[in-house]
C-alpha positions in Angstrom: -0.1 -1.3 17.8 -2.8 -4.0 17.2 -3.9 -2.1 14.5 -3.3 0.0 11.3 -5.3 2.8 13.1 -2.1 3.2 15.6 0.4 4.4 13.0 1.0 8.0 10.9 2.5 8.5 8.0 3.5 11.5 5.8 1.4 12.4 2.5 3.2 12.7 -0.3 2.8 16.4 0.0 4.2 16.7 3.3 1.5 16.6 5.8 1.3 14.2 8.7 -1.7 11.7 8.0 -2.9 9.2 11.2 -4.4 6.2 9.7 -7.1 6.5 11.9 -8.7 8.7 9.1 -9.0 5.5 7.8 -10.6 3.8 10.5 -13.5 1.6 9.3 -12.3 1.1 5.9 -11.1 -2.1 4.2 -7.3 -0.7 3.2 -4.9 -2.2 0.6 -1.2 -0.9 1.6 1.3 -1.6 -1.2 4.9 -0.4 -1.5 5.0 1.0 -5.1 7.9 2.4 -7.2 7.5 3.9 -10.9 10.6 2.4 -12.5 9.4 -1.3 -11.9 8.3 -4.1 -14.3 5.3 -4.2 -11.9 4.5 -0.7 -12.3 1.8 -0.8 -14.3 -0.4 -2.2 -11.2 -1.2 1.3 -10.7 -3.9 1.3 -13.3 -5.5 -1.5 -11.6 -5.0 -0.3 -8.3 -6.8 2.8 -9.4 -9.5 0.6 -10.8 -10.1 -1.0 -7.5 -10.1 2.2 -5.8 -12.8 3.8 -7.9 -14.5 0.8 -7.9 -14.6 0.1 -4.0 -14.3 3.6 -2.4 -17.9 4.3 -1.9 -17.9 1.1 -0.3 -15.7 2.1 2.4 -12.3 1.0 0.4 -8.9 2.7 -0.3 -5.1 2.2 -1.6 -3.0 3.3 0.5 0.7 3.6 -1.8 4.0 4.0 -0.5 6.8 4.7 -2.7 10.0 2.7 -1.9 13.5 2.6 -3.3 14.8 -0.1 -1.6 14.5 -2.7 -4.8 16.4 -2.2 -7.5 16.5 1.4 -6.9 13.4 1.4 -8.6 11.8 4.6 -7.5 14.6 7.7 -7.8 12.5 10.3 -7.7 11.4 13.0 -5.5 7.8 13.5 -3.7 6.9 16.3 -6.3 8.4 14.1 -9.1 6.2 10.9 -7.9 3.4 12.7 -7.4 3.7 14.1 -11.0 4.1 10.5 -12.1 1.5 9.2 -10.8 -1.0 11.4 -11.2 0.1 12.3 -15.4 0.8 8.4 -16.2 -2.1 6.3 -14.1 -3.8 9.3 -13.1 -3.9 8.2 -9.2 -6.6 9.7 -7.2 -5.9 7.0 -3.9 -4.1 8.1 -1.1 -0.2 8.3 -2.1 2.4 8.7 0.8 6.5 10.0 1.0 9.1 7.6 0.2 9.7 5.0 3.1 11.7 2.2 3.8 10.1 -1.4 4.1 12.7 -3.5 5.0 16.3 -3.5 7.5 17.0 -1.1 10.4 15.0 2.2 8.4 11.9 0.7 8.1 8.8 2.5 8.8 7.2 1.4 11.6 3.9 0.9 10.1 6.0 -1.8 7.2 7.3 -3.3 10.7 3.9 -4.0 12.1 2.1 -5.2 8.9 5.3 -7.5 8.4 4.7 -9.0 12.0 1.0 -9.7 11.5 1.5 -11.9 8.3 4.0 -13.9 7.0 5.3 -14.1 3.6 6.3 -16.9 1.6 8.2 -19.7 4.1 7.4 -17.5 7.2 9.8 -14.6 6.0 8.7 -11.3 7.2 11.0 -9.3 4.7 9.3 -7.5 1.7 10.8 -9.4 -1.2 10.1 -6.3 -3.9 8.0 -3.6 -5.1 3.8 -3.9 -5.6 3.8 -6.4 -2.3 0.1 -6.0 -0.5 -1.5 -6.2 2.7 -5.2 -6.3 3.0 -6.5 -4.7 6.3 -10.2 -5.3 7.2 -12.3 -2.4 8.8 -11.0 -3.3 12.1 -7.7 -2.3 11.2 -6.4 -6.0 11.4 -4.4 -7.4 8.4 -5.9 -10.3 7.0 -4.0 -11.1 3.8 -0.2 -10.4 2.6 0.3 -11.2 -1.3 3.5 -10.8 -3.5 4.0 -8.5 -6.3 2.8 -10.8 -8.9 -0.4 -11.0 -7.5 -2.5 -8.7 -10.0 -5.0 -5.7 -8.2 -7.9 -7.4 -10.6 -7.2 -10.7 -8.7 -8.1 -9.2 -5.5 -11.8 -8.1 -5.9 -13.4 -11.3 -4.4 -11.3 -10.9 -1.2 -11.7 -6.9 -1.1 -16.1 -7.9 -1.3 -15.3 -10.4 1.2 -13.7 -7.8 3.2 -16.4 -4.9 2.6 -19.4 -7.4 3.2 -18.0 -8.1 7.1 
């Protein structure tokens, strides 16, 4: 599989979603958690989504409980938290694993496309980010400390190409 559009995932509401539905869009794929020190990044992710969605941009959020058990809730709890606390309107998916033998195939692929620090493939923590171009190829991998607002120029470049 050579593009993100080859994958599917289960939305937070339980329906299967082919990522081909996002074909031609610039995507920011993020593993998220509700009880993390980086959780306030949800607000910045929502701002990016609202600012750029009309130009063909989307945030795809994948809750994950692999880092400090910081996403303990079920789909309903996660969905409620994101809506009430941050007004999230971008696509949210069911909780997945991003590392190890149970890693979602999407994350196995993402990690193989862009290595992390010192060539490491594994995701280090919640709110790691992958920026994907309109052709479905990973163009940038960013760690949890990369604030959403710092990605504006990269998103604008990807949207323009």
